[in-house]
N, C-alpha and C positions, 0 to 999 in steps of 0.2 A: 240081051244086053249084058255085057261083061261087068264084073265088079269094078274094073278100072273106069270104064264109062259111067257107071253109077256114082263114082267118086267125082268125076268131072262134073257131072249134072249138078251135085250138091254143092260144089265150089262155085259153079256158075250162079246158082240161085242165091247163094250167100253173098256174092259180089253184086248182084242185082239188088238185093235187100240194102246193102251197105251204101250203094249209089243213090238209092231213094231216100235213104236217111240223111245223107250228106246233102242231097238236093233240098230237102225240107229244111235242114239247118240253114243253108245259104239263103233261101227264101226268108226265113225269119230275121236273119241279120239285115238283109236287104230291105224287107218291110219296115223293120224298126227304124232304119236310117231315114226312110221316106217319112215315116210318122213324125220323127223327131223334128224335121223341117216344119211341120204343121203345127207342132206344139210349142216350139222354142219361143215364140212371142209372148207366151203366158208366163214366162219367167222374167221378172224385173231385174235386170243385171246392172251392175255398176259401170263406171266410165270405160273399164278394161274388158266389159262384157263377161265378167265372172259373177259367181255368187258365193263370194267369200263368207265364210262362217255360217252358211245357210244349211238347212237340213231338209231332207226329202224322204217322204214315205211312199214307197212305189207298191201299191196295193194290186195284186194279181200279176206281179212282176214277170216279164219274160227275161229278165237279167241283162238281156243285151241293150236295152234302152238305157238302163242304168248306167252301164259302161260308156256309152255315147254321151250322156249327159255330164259325166264325170270328166271326160275327155275335153268337152267343148266348153262347159261353165264352171268347172273346178269347185263345186260345193264342198262344204267341210265333211259331210257325211250323207250317205244314201243308205236307207234300210230297205230292203225288198221282201214282202211277204207273199205267199202263195200257198194254197193247199197243196199244190204239187209243182215243185220246182224242176226245170229242165235239167238233164243229166250233167251239164257243164257249169252248173251254178258254183259248185265248190272249187273247181278249177279257175273259173272266171274270178271269184273273190281272192284266191290265194295269189294268183299271178298279176292281177292288177295292181297290187300294191307294190310292184317292182317298178312300174313306170308312171303311176299317177300318185297325187297327194291325197285325193278324196278316198276317205274310208267307206268301203263298201261292204255291206253285210247282207245275207240272205237267210231267211227263216221260213221253214215250213209252219204255216200258221194261217188260219182264217181270220178275215177281219171281224167275224162274228165271235170268235173266241177271245172274248174280253180279257179273261184272266191271263192268257198266255201273251197277248199282246201288251197288257201293262208289264208283265215280267220283262219283257224285251225292252220296253222303253226304260225300264229301271235299270236294266244292265248296260243299256247304251248310254245312259244319263241324259236322256232327253224328256223334257217336260210336255213340250208340244212341238210339232214339226212346222217349219216355215211353210212348207208345201206338202200337198198329197196329190200324188199322180194316179189316176184312174184310166189306163190305156186299154180300151175295149173290154173294160171290166164293170162298168156301172150296171149294165144289164144283168150281171151275175149276183147282184146285191138284192135281188128279189126275196120277199120274206112272207107275203101274204098268201091267201088262199088261191088255188088254181084258177086261172082264168082262160085255159086253153079252149074251153068250149065256145068263147066268143070269136075265135079264129077258125074253129072246125066244130061244126054241128054235131058230128059223129063222136067227138070226145067222151061225151057222157054216155055211158051204156046203161039203159034202164033208168036213165034219169039220175044216175050217180057217177061222179067222177072215178075213174079206175085207179086213181093215185099211183100211176105208173111213173117212175123216174124218167122214163125214155120219152114220155110225151106230154107230161104235165109242164106248165109254165105258171109260176106264182106271180101275184100281184106285186107291183112296186109301189111303196110308200115314199115318195120323194122327200117330204118334210121330215119324217123320222130318219131316213138315212143320212141326209145331209146335215141334220142336227148332230148325228153321232159322229160323222166325218169331221165336222168344224170343232169337235171336242179334241181332236188328235192333231189338227193342222189349221194354220191361219188362212190359207189359200187352198182350195180343192180345184185341181185342173183336170178337167174330163175331155179325153179324146174317145170318140166313139163311132165305129161304123155300124150301120143299121140297115137291114133289109128283112122285113118280116116273112118275105117269100122264100128265104133261104135257111136251111136247117142250120141250127147252132150246134156243131159237133162237140163242143167243149162244155156244154152245159152240164151242171151237177144238180141233181136232186131238185129239179124244178126250177133252179135259179138262173137258168139261161133263157134263151129266147130273145131274139133282138127286139128292141122297142118299135112298135108301130107309130106312124105320125100321130095318132090319136094320144097314145101314151106320152110322146115327146110334148105335144100341145099341154097336157095336164101337168107334167113335169114342170115345164117352164112357168106356167100359170101359177102353180102353188109356190115354187122357191123364189119367183121374182117378188112376191108379196113381202117377204121377210128378208131376203138377201140381195146383196149386189151380184148381178149376173153379167159378165161380159163376154161377148163372143170373139173368137180370135180367127177361126175359119168357118164358113167360106167368106165372111166379112167381119170387119172389126166394128163392133158397136155395143154400147150398153143396152141391156134388155128392159126398156121402159114401156109403158102401156101402148104407146104408138106402135112401137116395134113388135110387141107381143100380138097385136092384130096382124102383122105381116108374117109371123113366123112360120105358118104352115106353108105359105107360097115358098119361102126360103128352103124348107125341109123337102118340098117336092123336087128341088132342082139337083139336091145332092144325095149322097149315101153316106156321108161321113162329116162330123162337125167337131170343132174344139172350143171350149169354153171354160170359164172358171167362175167359182162362187166363193164370195167373202162374206163376213157378217158385216152389217151396216154399224157404222161408228155411232 
C-alpha cells in the first residue's frame, strides 16, 4: 500500500471517529430533551410558566438539560457541577448569555467536595438553592462499603472484596444523602434510570451501579419517614404508607422514575 493510500486510510478513520462523536453528542441532546419532558412537572412555575428569581443546582450536570431548562422556564440562575464536564460546557456557558437571561455557570466539582462547593455558593452569592436536580446521578452518591457480592457471589475472592474500582459497588445511605442535599436546596428533584442487569459505564470509584428494586424499596421506606416525597412519573402521587406498599409493583413496570423530596413543615 502506497503512502498516499495510507494517508487516505488515516483520514477515513478520523472521519469515522468524528462521526461517532457527533452521533453521541446528538443522542445526548435528544435524550436530555426527552428527559426534560418527564421532569418539568416537578418545577412549580408561575402563571406565565416561568421560574422567575429561582435558582437551580444541577448535580452531575450534562450541561444540555441546564440550557433546556433555561430556555423553557427562565430561572434566575443555574449552577451545574460535575467531576467531569463535557467538552462543550465552556462554549455553552459563554454563548447562552447571548440569547437567554438565565445566568448559567458550570464548575468542575464533586458534590462530596464540601469546601469547593461552599466556595462556589459564596462566589455565586447563593445561600440555598430553590431546586436541586439529580438527573441519572443519585446512584453516583454511594458512599458505604462495597455490596457487589450481593449481586455477584464471585465478587469476593477468598472471602475478601478485591476493592477494584471497576467492579465494586458501594452501599447507598438515603437518609444521610438526602439530609446533605436538603442543606443546599429546598426541593430535590430526582430523575433516575435503573436496570441492575446493565453495566453502568460512567461509574466512578464504586459510586456507580444502578439501584436494584430492593434498594429502591429501602430508599423510599427510609426517606418517606422523614420527608415529603412526591412522584411525578410514571404516576403523580404523594408517597404515603398505602402507596409505599404498592411501590414495588410500580417499579417492576418501568425502568425510570421522577420524584422530588422536600422537608416536612
